[in-house]
C-alpha positions as CSV (number, residue, x, y, z in Angstrom):
1,X,0.0,0.0,0.0
2,X,1.1,3.6,-0.6
3,X,1.4,6.3,2.0
4,X,-1.2,8.3,0.2
5,X,-4.0,5.8,0.7
6,X,-7.1,6.7,2.6
7,X,-6.1,4.8,5.8
8,X,-3.6,2.2,6.5
9,X,-5.9,-0.8,6.7
10,X,-5.2,-3.9,8.5
11,X,-7.4,-6.4,7.0
12,X,-8.4,-9.1,9.2
13,X,-11.0,-11.1,7.9
14,X,-13.8,-11.3,5.6
15,X,-17.2,-10.4,6.5
16,X,-16.8,-10.4,10.1
17,X,-13.3,-9.8,10.8
18,X,-13.1,-7.2,8.7
19,X,-14.9,-8.2,6.0
20,X,-12.3,-6.5,4.4
21,X,-11.2,-5.1,7.5
22,X,-9.5,-1.9,8.2
23,X,-7.5,-0.8,11.1
24,X,-7.0,2.8,10.2
25,X,-4.5,5.5,10.5
26,X,-5.9,9.1,10.6
27,X,-5.4,11.2,7.5
28,X,-5.3,14.9,7.2
29,X,-8.4,16.8,6.0
30,X,-8.1,19.5,3.4
31,X,-11.1,21.4,4.6
32,X,-12.1,21.8,8.2
33,X,-15.6,20.8,9.2
34,X,-17.8,23.4,10.8
35,X,-17.7,23.5,14.6
36,X,-19.9,20.9,16.2
37,X,-22.8,21.8,18.5
38,X,-23.7,20.2,21.7
39,X,-25.5,16.9,21.5
40,X,-29.3,17.3,21.5
41,X,-32.1,14.8,22.1
42,X,-34.8,14.3,19.6
43,X,-38.3,12.8,19.9
44,X,-38.8,9.0,19.4
45,X,-38.7,7.9,15.8
46,X,-41.4,6.7,13.5
47,X,-41.9,3.1,14.7
48,X,-41.7,0.8,11.8
49,X,-40.3,-2.2,13.6
50,X,-41.0,-5.6,12.4
51,X,-38.7,-8.3,13.7
52,X,-36.5,-5.9,15.7
53,X,-37.2,-4.7,19.3
54,X,-39.7,-1.9,19.6
55,X,-37.1,0.7,20.5
56,X,-34.5,-0.3,17.9
57,X,-33.6,2.7,15.7
58,X,-34.8,5.2,18.3
59,X,-32.6,8.3,18.1
60,X,-30.9,9.1,21.5
61,X,-28.9,12.2,20.5
62,X,-27.3,14.0,17.6
63,X,-24.8,16.6,16.8
64,X,-23.9,18.3,13.5
65,X,-20.3,17.5,12.5
66,X,-20.1,19.2,9.1
67,X,-21.9,21.7,6.8
68,X,-20.2,21.9,3.4
69,X,-21.0,23.6,0.1
70,X,-20.5,21.6,-3.1
71,X,-17.2,23.4,-3.6
72,X,-16.0,22.3,-0.2
73,X,-17.1,18.7,-0.8
74,X,-15.0,18.8,-4.0
75,X,-12.0,20.1,-2.0
76,X,-12.4,17.3,0.5
77,X,-12.4,14.7,-2.2
78,X,-9.6,16.3,-4.2
79,X,-6.6,13.9,-4.7
80,X,-8.5,11.0,-3.2
81,X,-11.8,10.4,-5.0
82,X,-13.0,11.6,-8.4
83,X,-15.2,14.6,-7.6
84,X,-16.7,15.1,-11.0
85,X,-20.1,13.8,-9.9
86,X,-20.5,16.3,-7.0
87,X,-23.6,18.4,-7.5
88,X,-24.8,19.5,-4.0
89,X,-23.5,20.6,-0.7
90,X,-24.0,18.4,2.3
91,X,-24.8,18.5,6.0
92,X,-23.5,15.7,8.2
93,X,-24.6,14.6,11.7
94,X,-23.4,12.1,14.2
95,X,-26.5,10.2,15.3
96,X,-26.6,8.0,18.4
97,X,-29.4,5.4,18.4
98,X,-30.7,2.3,20.0
99,X,-29.8,-1.1,18.7
100,X,-28.7,-4.6,19.9
101,X,-25.3,-6.3,20.3
102,X,-24.1,-9.7,19.3
103,X,-26.1,-11.3,22.1
104,X,-29.3,-9.5,21.1
105,X,-29.2,-7.3,24.2
106,X,-30.1,-3.6,24.0
107,X,-27.2,-1.1,23.5
108,X,-26.5,2.1,21.6
109,X,-24.5,2.7,18.4
110,X,-23.6,5.8,16.4
111,X,-23.6,6.6,12.7
112,X,-22.7,9.3,10.3
113,X,-25.9,10.6,8.6
114,X,-25.2,12.9,5.6
115,X,-28.1,14.8,3.9
116,X,-27.7,16.6,0.6
117,X,-28.6,20.3,0.3
118,X,-31.3,19.7,-2.3
119,X,-34.8,21.2,-2.6
120,X,-36.3,17.7,-2.9
121,X,-38.5,16.4,-0.1
122,X,-37.9,12.7,-0.8
123,X,-34.4,11.3,-0.8
124,X,-32.9,8.2,-2.3
125,X,-31.0,6.3,0.4
126,X,-27.6,4.6,0.6
127,X,-26.2,2.5,3.4
128,X,-22.4,2.7,3.4
129,X,-20.7,-0.1,5.5
130,X,-17.1,0.4,6.5
131,X,-14.1,-1.9,6.8
132,X,-12.3,-3.1,9.9
133,X,-11.4,-0.3,12.4
134,X,-9.7,-1.0,15.7
135,X,-9.6,2.6,17.2
136,X,-13.2,3.7,18.0
137,X,-12.6,7.3,16.9
138,X,-11.4,6.5,13.4
139,X,-15.0,5.9,12.3
140,X,-16.8,8.2,9.9
141,X,-18.9,10.0,12.6
142,X,-15.8,10.9,14.6
143,X,-12.9,11.4,12.1
144,X,-13.5,14.2,9.6
145,X,-10.7,12.8,7.4
146,X,-11.8,9.2,7.4
147,X,-12.2,7.5,4.0
148,X,-15.7,6.4,5.0
149,X,-16.7,10.0,5.6
150,X,-15.4,11.0,2.2
151,X,-17.4,8.1,0.7
152,X,-20.6,9.3,2.4
153,X,-19.9,12.9,1.2
154,X,-19.6,11.7,-2.4
155,X,-22.9,9.7,-2.3
156,X,-24.8,12.6,-0.5
157,X,-23.4,15.2,-2.9
158,X,-25.2,13.3,-5.7
159,X,-28.6,13.9,-4.0
160,X,-28.8,10.9,-1.7
161,X,-29.2,10.5,2.1
162,X,-26.4,8.4,3.4
163,X,-26.5,6.2,6.6
164,X,-22.9,5.1,7.5
165,X,-23.1,3.1,10.7
166,X,-20.0,2.9,12.9
167,X,-21.2,-0.5,14.1
168,X,-21.6,-1.6,17.7
169,X,-18.7,-0.7,20.0
170,X,-17.2,2.0,17.8
171,X,-17.7,5.7,17.6
172,X,-20.0,7.1,20.4
173,X,-21.7,3.7,21.0
174,X,-21.6,1.5,24.1
175,X,-19.6,-1.7,24.8
176,X,-17.0,-3.5,22.9
177,X,-16.9,-4.0,19.1
178,X,-17.9,-7.6,18.2
179,X,-15.7,-7.6,15.2
180,X,-17.6,-8.8,12.2
181,X,-20.4,-10.5,14.1
182,X,-23.3,-10.9,11.6
183,X,-26.0,-10.4,14.1
184,X,-24.6,-7.1,15.5
185,X,-23.6,-5.9,12.0
186,X,-27.1,-6.3,10.6
187,X,-28.7,-4.8,13.7
188,X,-26.5,-1.7,13.7
189,X,-27.0,-1.2,9.9
190,X,-30.8,-1.7,9.8
191,X,-31.4,0.3,13.0
192,X,-29.1,3.0,11.6
193,X,-31.4,3.3,8.6
194,X,-34.4,3.6,10.9
195,X,-32.7,6.3,13.0
196,X,-31.8,8.1,9.8
197,X,-35.4,8.0,8.6
198,X,-36.7,9.3,11.9
199,X,-34.1,12.2,12.0
200,X,-34.7,13.2,8.4
201,X,-38.5,13.1,8.9
202,X,-38.2,15.6,11.8
203,X,-36.2,17.8,9.5
204,X,-38.8,17.9,6.8
205,X,-37.3,15.1,4.6
206,X,-38.4,11.6,3.8
207,X,-36.2,8.7,2.9
208,X,-37.3,6.5,0.0
209,X,-38.1,2.9,0.8
210,X,-35.6,1.5,-1.6
211,X,-32.0,1.3,-0.1
212,X,-28.9,0.9,-2.1
213,X,-26.2,-0.9,0.0
214,X,-22.4,-0.7,-0.5
215,X,-19.4,-1.3,1.6
216,X,-15.6,-1.8,1.5
217,X,-13.4,-4.6,2.7
218,X,-15.2,-5.8,5.9
219,X,-18.1,-3.8,4.6
220,X,-18.2,-6.1,1.5
221,X,-19.5,-9.2,3.3
222,X,-21.5,-6.8,5.5
223,X,-23.2,-5.5,2.4
224,X,-24.4,-8.9,1.5
225,X,-25.5,-9.7,5.0
226,X,-27.6,-6.5,5.2
227,X,-29.0,-7.1,1.7
228,X,-30.1,-10.6,2.6
229,X,-31.7,-9.3,5.9
230,X,-33.7,-6.7,4.0
231,X,-34.8,-8.9,1.2
232,X,-35.3,-12.3,2.7
233,X,-35.4,-12.0,6.5
234,X,-37.9,-9.2,7.0
235,X,-35.4,-7.0,8.9
236,X,-37.5,-3.9,8.5
237,X,-41.1,-3.2,7.7
238,X,-40.4,0.0,5.7
239,X,-37.1,-0.3,3.9
240,X,-36.6,-2.5,0.7
241,X,-33.4,-3.6,-1.0
242,X,-32.6,-1.7,-4.2
243,X,-29.0,-2.7,-5.2
244,X,-25.8,-4.1,-3.9
245,X,-22.3,-3.0,-4.5
246,X,-19.6,-4.6,-2.3
247,X,-15.9,-3.6,-2.8
248,X,-12.9,-5.8,-2.1
249,X,-14.6,-7.9,0.5
250,X,-13.0,-11.0,2.1
251,X,-15.9,-13.2,1.2
252,X,-14.0,-16.5,2.0
253,X,-13.0,-15.7,5.6
254,X,-11.8,-19.1,6.5
255,X,-9.3,-19.0,3.7
256,X,-8.3,-15.4,4.6
257,X,-7.6,-16.4,8.2
258,X,-5.7,-19.5,7.2
259,X,-3.5,-17.3,5.0
260,X,-2.9,-14.9,7.9
261,X,-1.9,-17.9,10.1
262,X,0.7,-18.8,7.4
263,X,2.0,-15.2,7.1
264,X,0.9,-15.0,3.5
265,X,-0.6,-11.5,4.1
266,X,1.3,-8.4,5.1
267,X,0.9,-7.6,8.8
268,X,-0.7,-11.0,9.3
269,X,-0.1,-11.1,13.0
270,X,-1.9,-7.8,13.6
271,X,-4.9,-8.8,11.5
272,X,-5.1,-12.2,13.2
273,X,-4.7,-10.7,16.6
274,X,-7.7,-8.4,16.1
275,X,-9.7,-11.4,14.9
276,X,-8.7,-13.7,17.7
277,X,-9.3,-11.2,20.6
278,X,-12.7,-10.1,19.2
279,X,-13.9,-13.5,18.4
280,X,-12.8,-14.8,21.8
281,X,-14.9,-12.2,23.5
282,X,-17.9,-13.0,21.3
283,X,-17.7,-16.7,20.8
284,X,-14.8,-18.0,23.0
285,X,-11.8,-19.3,21.1
286,X,-9.4,-19.9,24.0
287,X,-9.6,-20.1,27.8
288,X,-6.6,-17.9,28.5
289,X,-4.4,-15.6,26.4
290,X,-1.4,-17.9,26.9
291,X,-3.2,-20.6,24.8
292,X,-3.2,-18.3,21.8
293,X,-0.4,-15.8,22.2
294,X,3.3,-16.3,22.9
295,X,4.9,-14.6,26.0
296,X,5.2,-11.7,26.6
297,X,2.5,-10.7,24.2
298,X,-0.1,-12.8,26.0
299,X,0.0,-10.2,28.8
300,X,-0.8,-7.2,26.6
301,X,-2.5,-8.2,23.4
302,X,-6.2,-8.2,24.7
303,X,-5.8,-4.7,26.2
304,X,-4.4,-3.3,23.0
305,X,-7.7,-4.1,21.2
306,X,-9.9,-2.3,23.6
307,X,-11.0,0.3,21.0
308,X,-9.0,3.0,22.7
309,X,-5.6,2.2,21.2
310,X,-4.6,3.6,17.8
311,X,-3.3,1.5,15.0
312,X,0.1,3.0,15.5
313,X,0.1,2.0,19.2
314,X,-1.0,-1.6,18.4
315,X,1.6,-2.0,15.6
316,X,4.4,-0.6,17.8
317,X,3.6,-3.1,20.5
318,X,3.1,-6.3,18.5
319,X,5.2,-8.2,16.0
320,X,3.8,-8.2,12.4
321,X,4.2,-11.9,11.8
322,X,1.8,-14.5,13.1
323,X,4.6,-17.0,13.8
324,X,6.1,-14.6,16.3
325,X,2.9,-13.6,18.0
326,X,0.8,-16.8,18.2
327,X,1.4,-20.3,19.6
328,X,1.7,-23.0,17.0
329,X,-1.3,-24.9,18.5
330,X,-3.5,-21.8,18.0
331,X,-2.3,-21.3,14.4
332,X,-3.2,-24.9,13.7
333,X,-6.7,-24.2,15.0
334,X,-7.0,-21.4,12.5
335,X,-5.6,-23.4,9.6
336,X,-8.0,-26.3,10.3
337,X,-11.0,-24.9,12.2
338,X,-13.5,-27.1,14.0
339,X,-16.4,-26.7,16.4
340,X,-17.6,-23.2,17.1
341,X,-14.9,-21.6,15.1
342,X,-15.7,-23.6,12.0
343,X,-19.4,-22.9,12.5
344,X,-18.9,-19.1,12.8
345,X,-16.5,-19.0,9.9
346,X,-19.0,-20.8,7.7
347,X,-21.5,-18.0,8.3
348,X,-19.0,-15.6,6.9
349,X,-18.0,-17.9,4.1
350,X,-21.6,-17.9,2.8
351,X,-22.6,-14.2,2.8
352,X,-23.1,-14.4,-1.0
353,X,-24.8,-17.8,-0.9
354,X,-28.4,-16.5,-1.8
355,X,-30.3,-15.0,-4.7
356,X,-30.6,-11.2,-4.6
357,X,-33.6,-10.0,-6.6
358,X,-31.9,-6.7,-7.3
359,X,-28.8,-5.7,-9.4
360,X,-25.5,-6.7,-7.9
361,X,-22.1,-5.2,-8.9
362,X,-18.9,-6.6,-7.3
363,X,-15.8,-4.5,-7.4
364,X,-12.2,-5.6,-6.8
365,X,-8.6,-4.7,-8.0
366,X,-6.3,-7.3,-9.4
367,X,-3.4,-5.5,-7.7
368,X,-4.9,-5.9,-4.2
369,X,-2.4,-7.8,-2.0
370,X,-4.6,-7.7,1.1
371,X,-7.9,-9.2,-0.1
372,X,-7.0,-10.7,-3.5
373,X,-9.5,-10.9,-6.3
374,X,-10.2,-14.6,-5.6
375,X,-12.6,-13.4,-2.9
376,X,-14.8,-11.5,-5.3
377,X,-14.7,-14.5,-7.6
378,X,-15.8,-16.8,-4.8
379,X,-18.7,-14.5,-4.1
380,X,-19.6,-14.4,-7.8
381,X,-19.5,-18.2,-7.9
382,X,-22.1,-18.4,-5.0
383,X,-24.3,-15.8,-6.7
384,X,-24.1,-17.7,-10.0
385,X,-25.0,-21.0,-8.3
386,X,-28.2,-19.4,-7.0
387,X,-29.2,-18.0,-10.3
388,X,-28.5,-14.3,-9.4
389,X,-27.5,-11.7,-12.0
390,X,-24.4,-9.8,-11.2
391,X,-21.5,-7.8,-12.6
392,X,-17.8,-8.4,-11.7
393,X,-15.6,-5.4,-12.2
394,X,-11.8,-5.3,-11.9
395,X,-10.9,-1.6,-11.3
396,X,-7.3,-2.2,-12.2
397,X,-3.8,-2.7,-10.8
398,X,-4.4,-0.9,-7.5
399,X,-3.8,-1.8,-3.9
400,X,-6.5,-2.5,-1.4
401,X,-7.1,1.1,-0.2
402,X,-6.9,2.5,-3.8
403,X,-9.4,-0.1,-5.0
404,X,-12.2,1.7,-3.2
405,X,-11.1,5.1,-4.5
406,X,-11.5,3.7,-8.0
407,X,-14.7,1.9,-7.3
408,X,-16.7,4.7,-5.7
409,X,-17.4,6.8,-8.8
410,X,-18.4,3.6,-10.6
411,X,-20.8,2.7,-7.8
412,X,-22.5,6.1,-8.1
413,X,-23.1,5.4,-11.8
414,X,-24.3,1.9,-11.0
415,X,-26.7,3.3,-8.4
416,X,-27.9,5.9,-10.9
417,X,-28.5,3.2,-13.5
418,X,-30.4,0.9,-11.2
419,X,-32.5,3.7,-9.9
420,X,-33.4,4.8,-13.4
421,X,-34.2,1.2,-14.3
422,X,-36.5,0.9,-11.3
């Protein structure tokens, strides 16, 4: 990866682990966001719950985090993403809302909601799902320079409302981040859409029922999980799936983690450490850190992945290679998973194993050394086996972070086409 990429992303695992995961390093912002105002409470949202708890999606608080003209949006994107499609200014908010965690228990999460400065009352809606992030303040609602905020600006500047959930345990939400857990990922994303609809309604706007879903890296498998939940699982009474556009997702997580165990991926140890510590909290992979990690790292590794340590701090404290960080017995468990680990990995190996009834466009880069293009091919194979229609687009000889830069303008055009066709 180059030093000019969006964020330095440690990819940990496919859907869950980072369905393209992204441990991020902060980047500088070319245009400062407007000063934020104190958090304010808002009334309870429109209640359109179906299978979710009654309060899921209720807005708890909000604060404005940016107010940009179209020209300022262009300046934010300059040198990072093609800004030729920018048409409108945007206003962005951090929204804290009610959702559920990996155990189905009530909690709160935050998201970035970006609304375009258009005169239209009804807004097309996009759900943007981010990759793996270890430091809670590197998410879109907290970090003005994050790649995910720039992606949300781009979509919103074309006239769309954008819900970009931080996921459970990141941003201003409660608890720890159950890295890649399908249940928590879907809940935070769908409840984020509900909260976005409620907030927009109370500001005189209405979100259209059809949702176009896209995401990068970890957000790739998350895109497919959320799409299936909206189409096949009755995740929400109001919203309907409109299109899917995952980018560079690790759709074959068991293969990705096995490669990390064999040090076939750059910074394998750091990726696998995030995966191991998060999945141990969520599912239980080891009884004590000493079973998984070599001394002296067994004494510090879990504390480093608490959401409050930056990527730099984690990288400085741990060796980059799995062979130097993990016990051989634990690496063997990753290479040949069984029991709970095998079951949980299978859920993330099959995020594309269904038939979307909407247009699907998969994006990847043949130069990606983190999540290679075989993962998109694996997803395409599952879609094809279910009789789904899809596109598979190679954006070129780009690294992982640059793949999303190249894909985003194409996704805007794809969403325009699917909306026109509908």
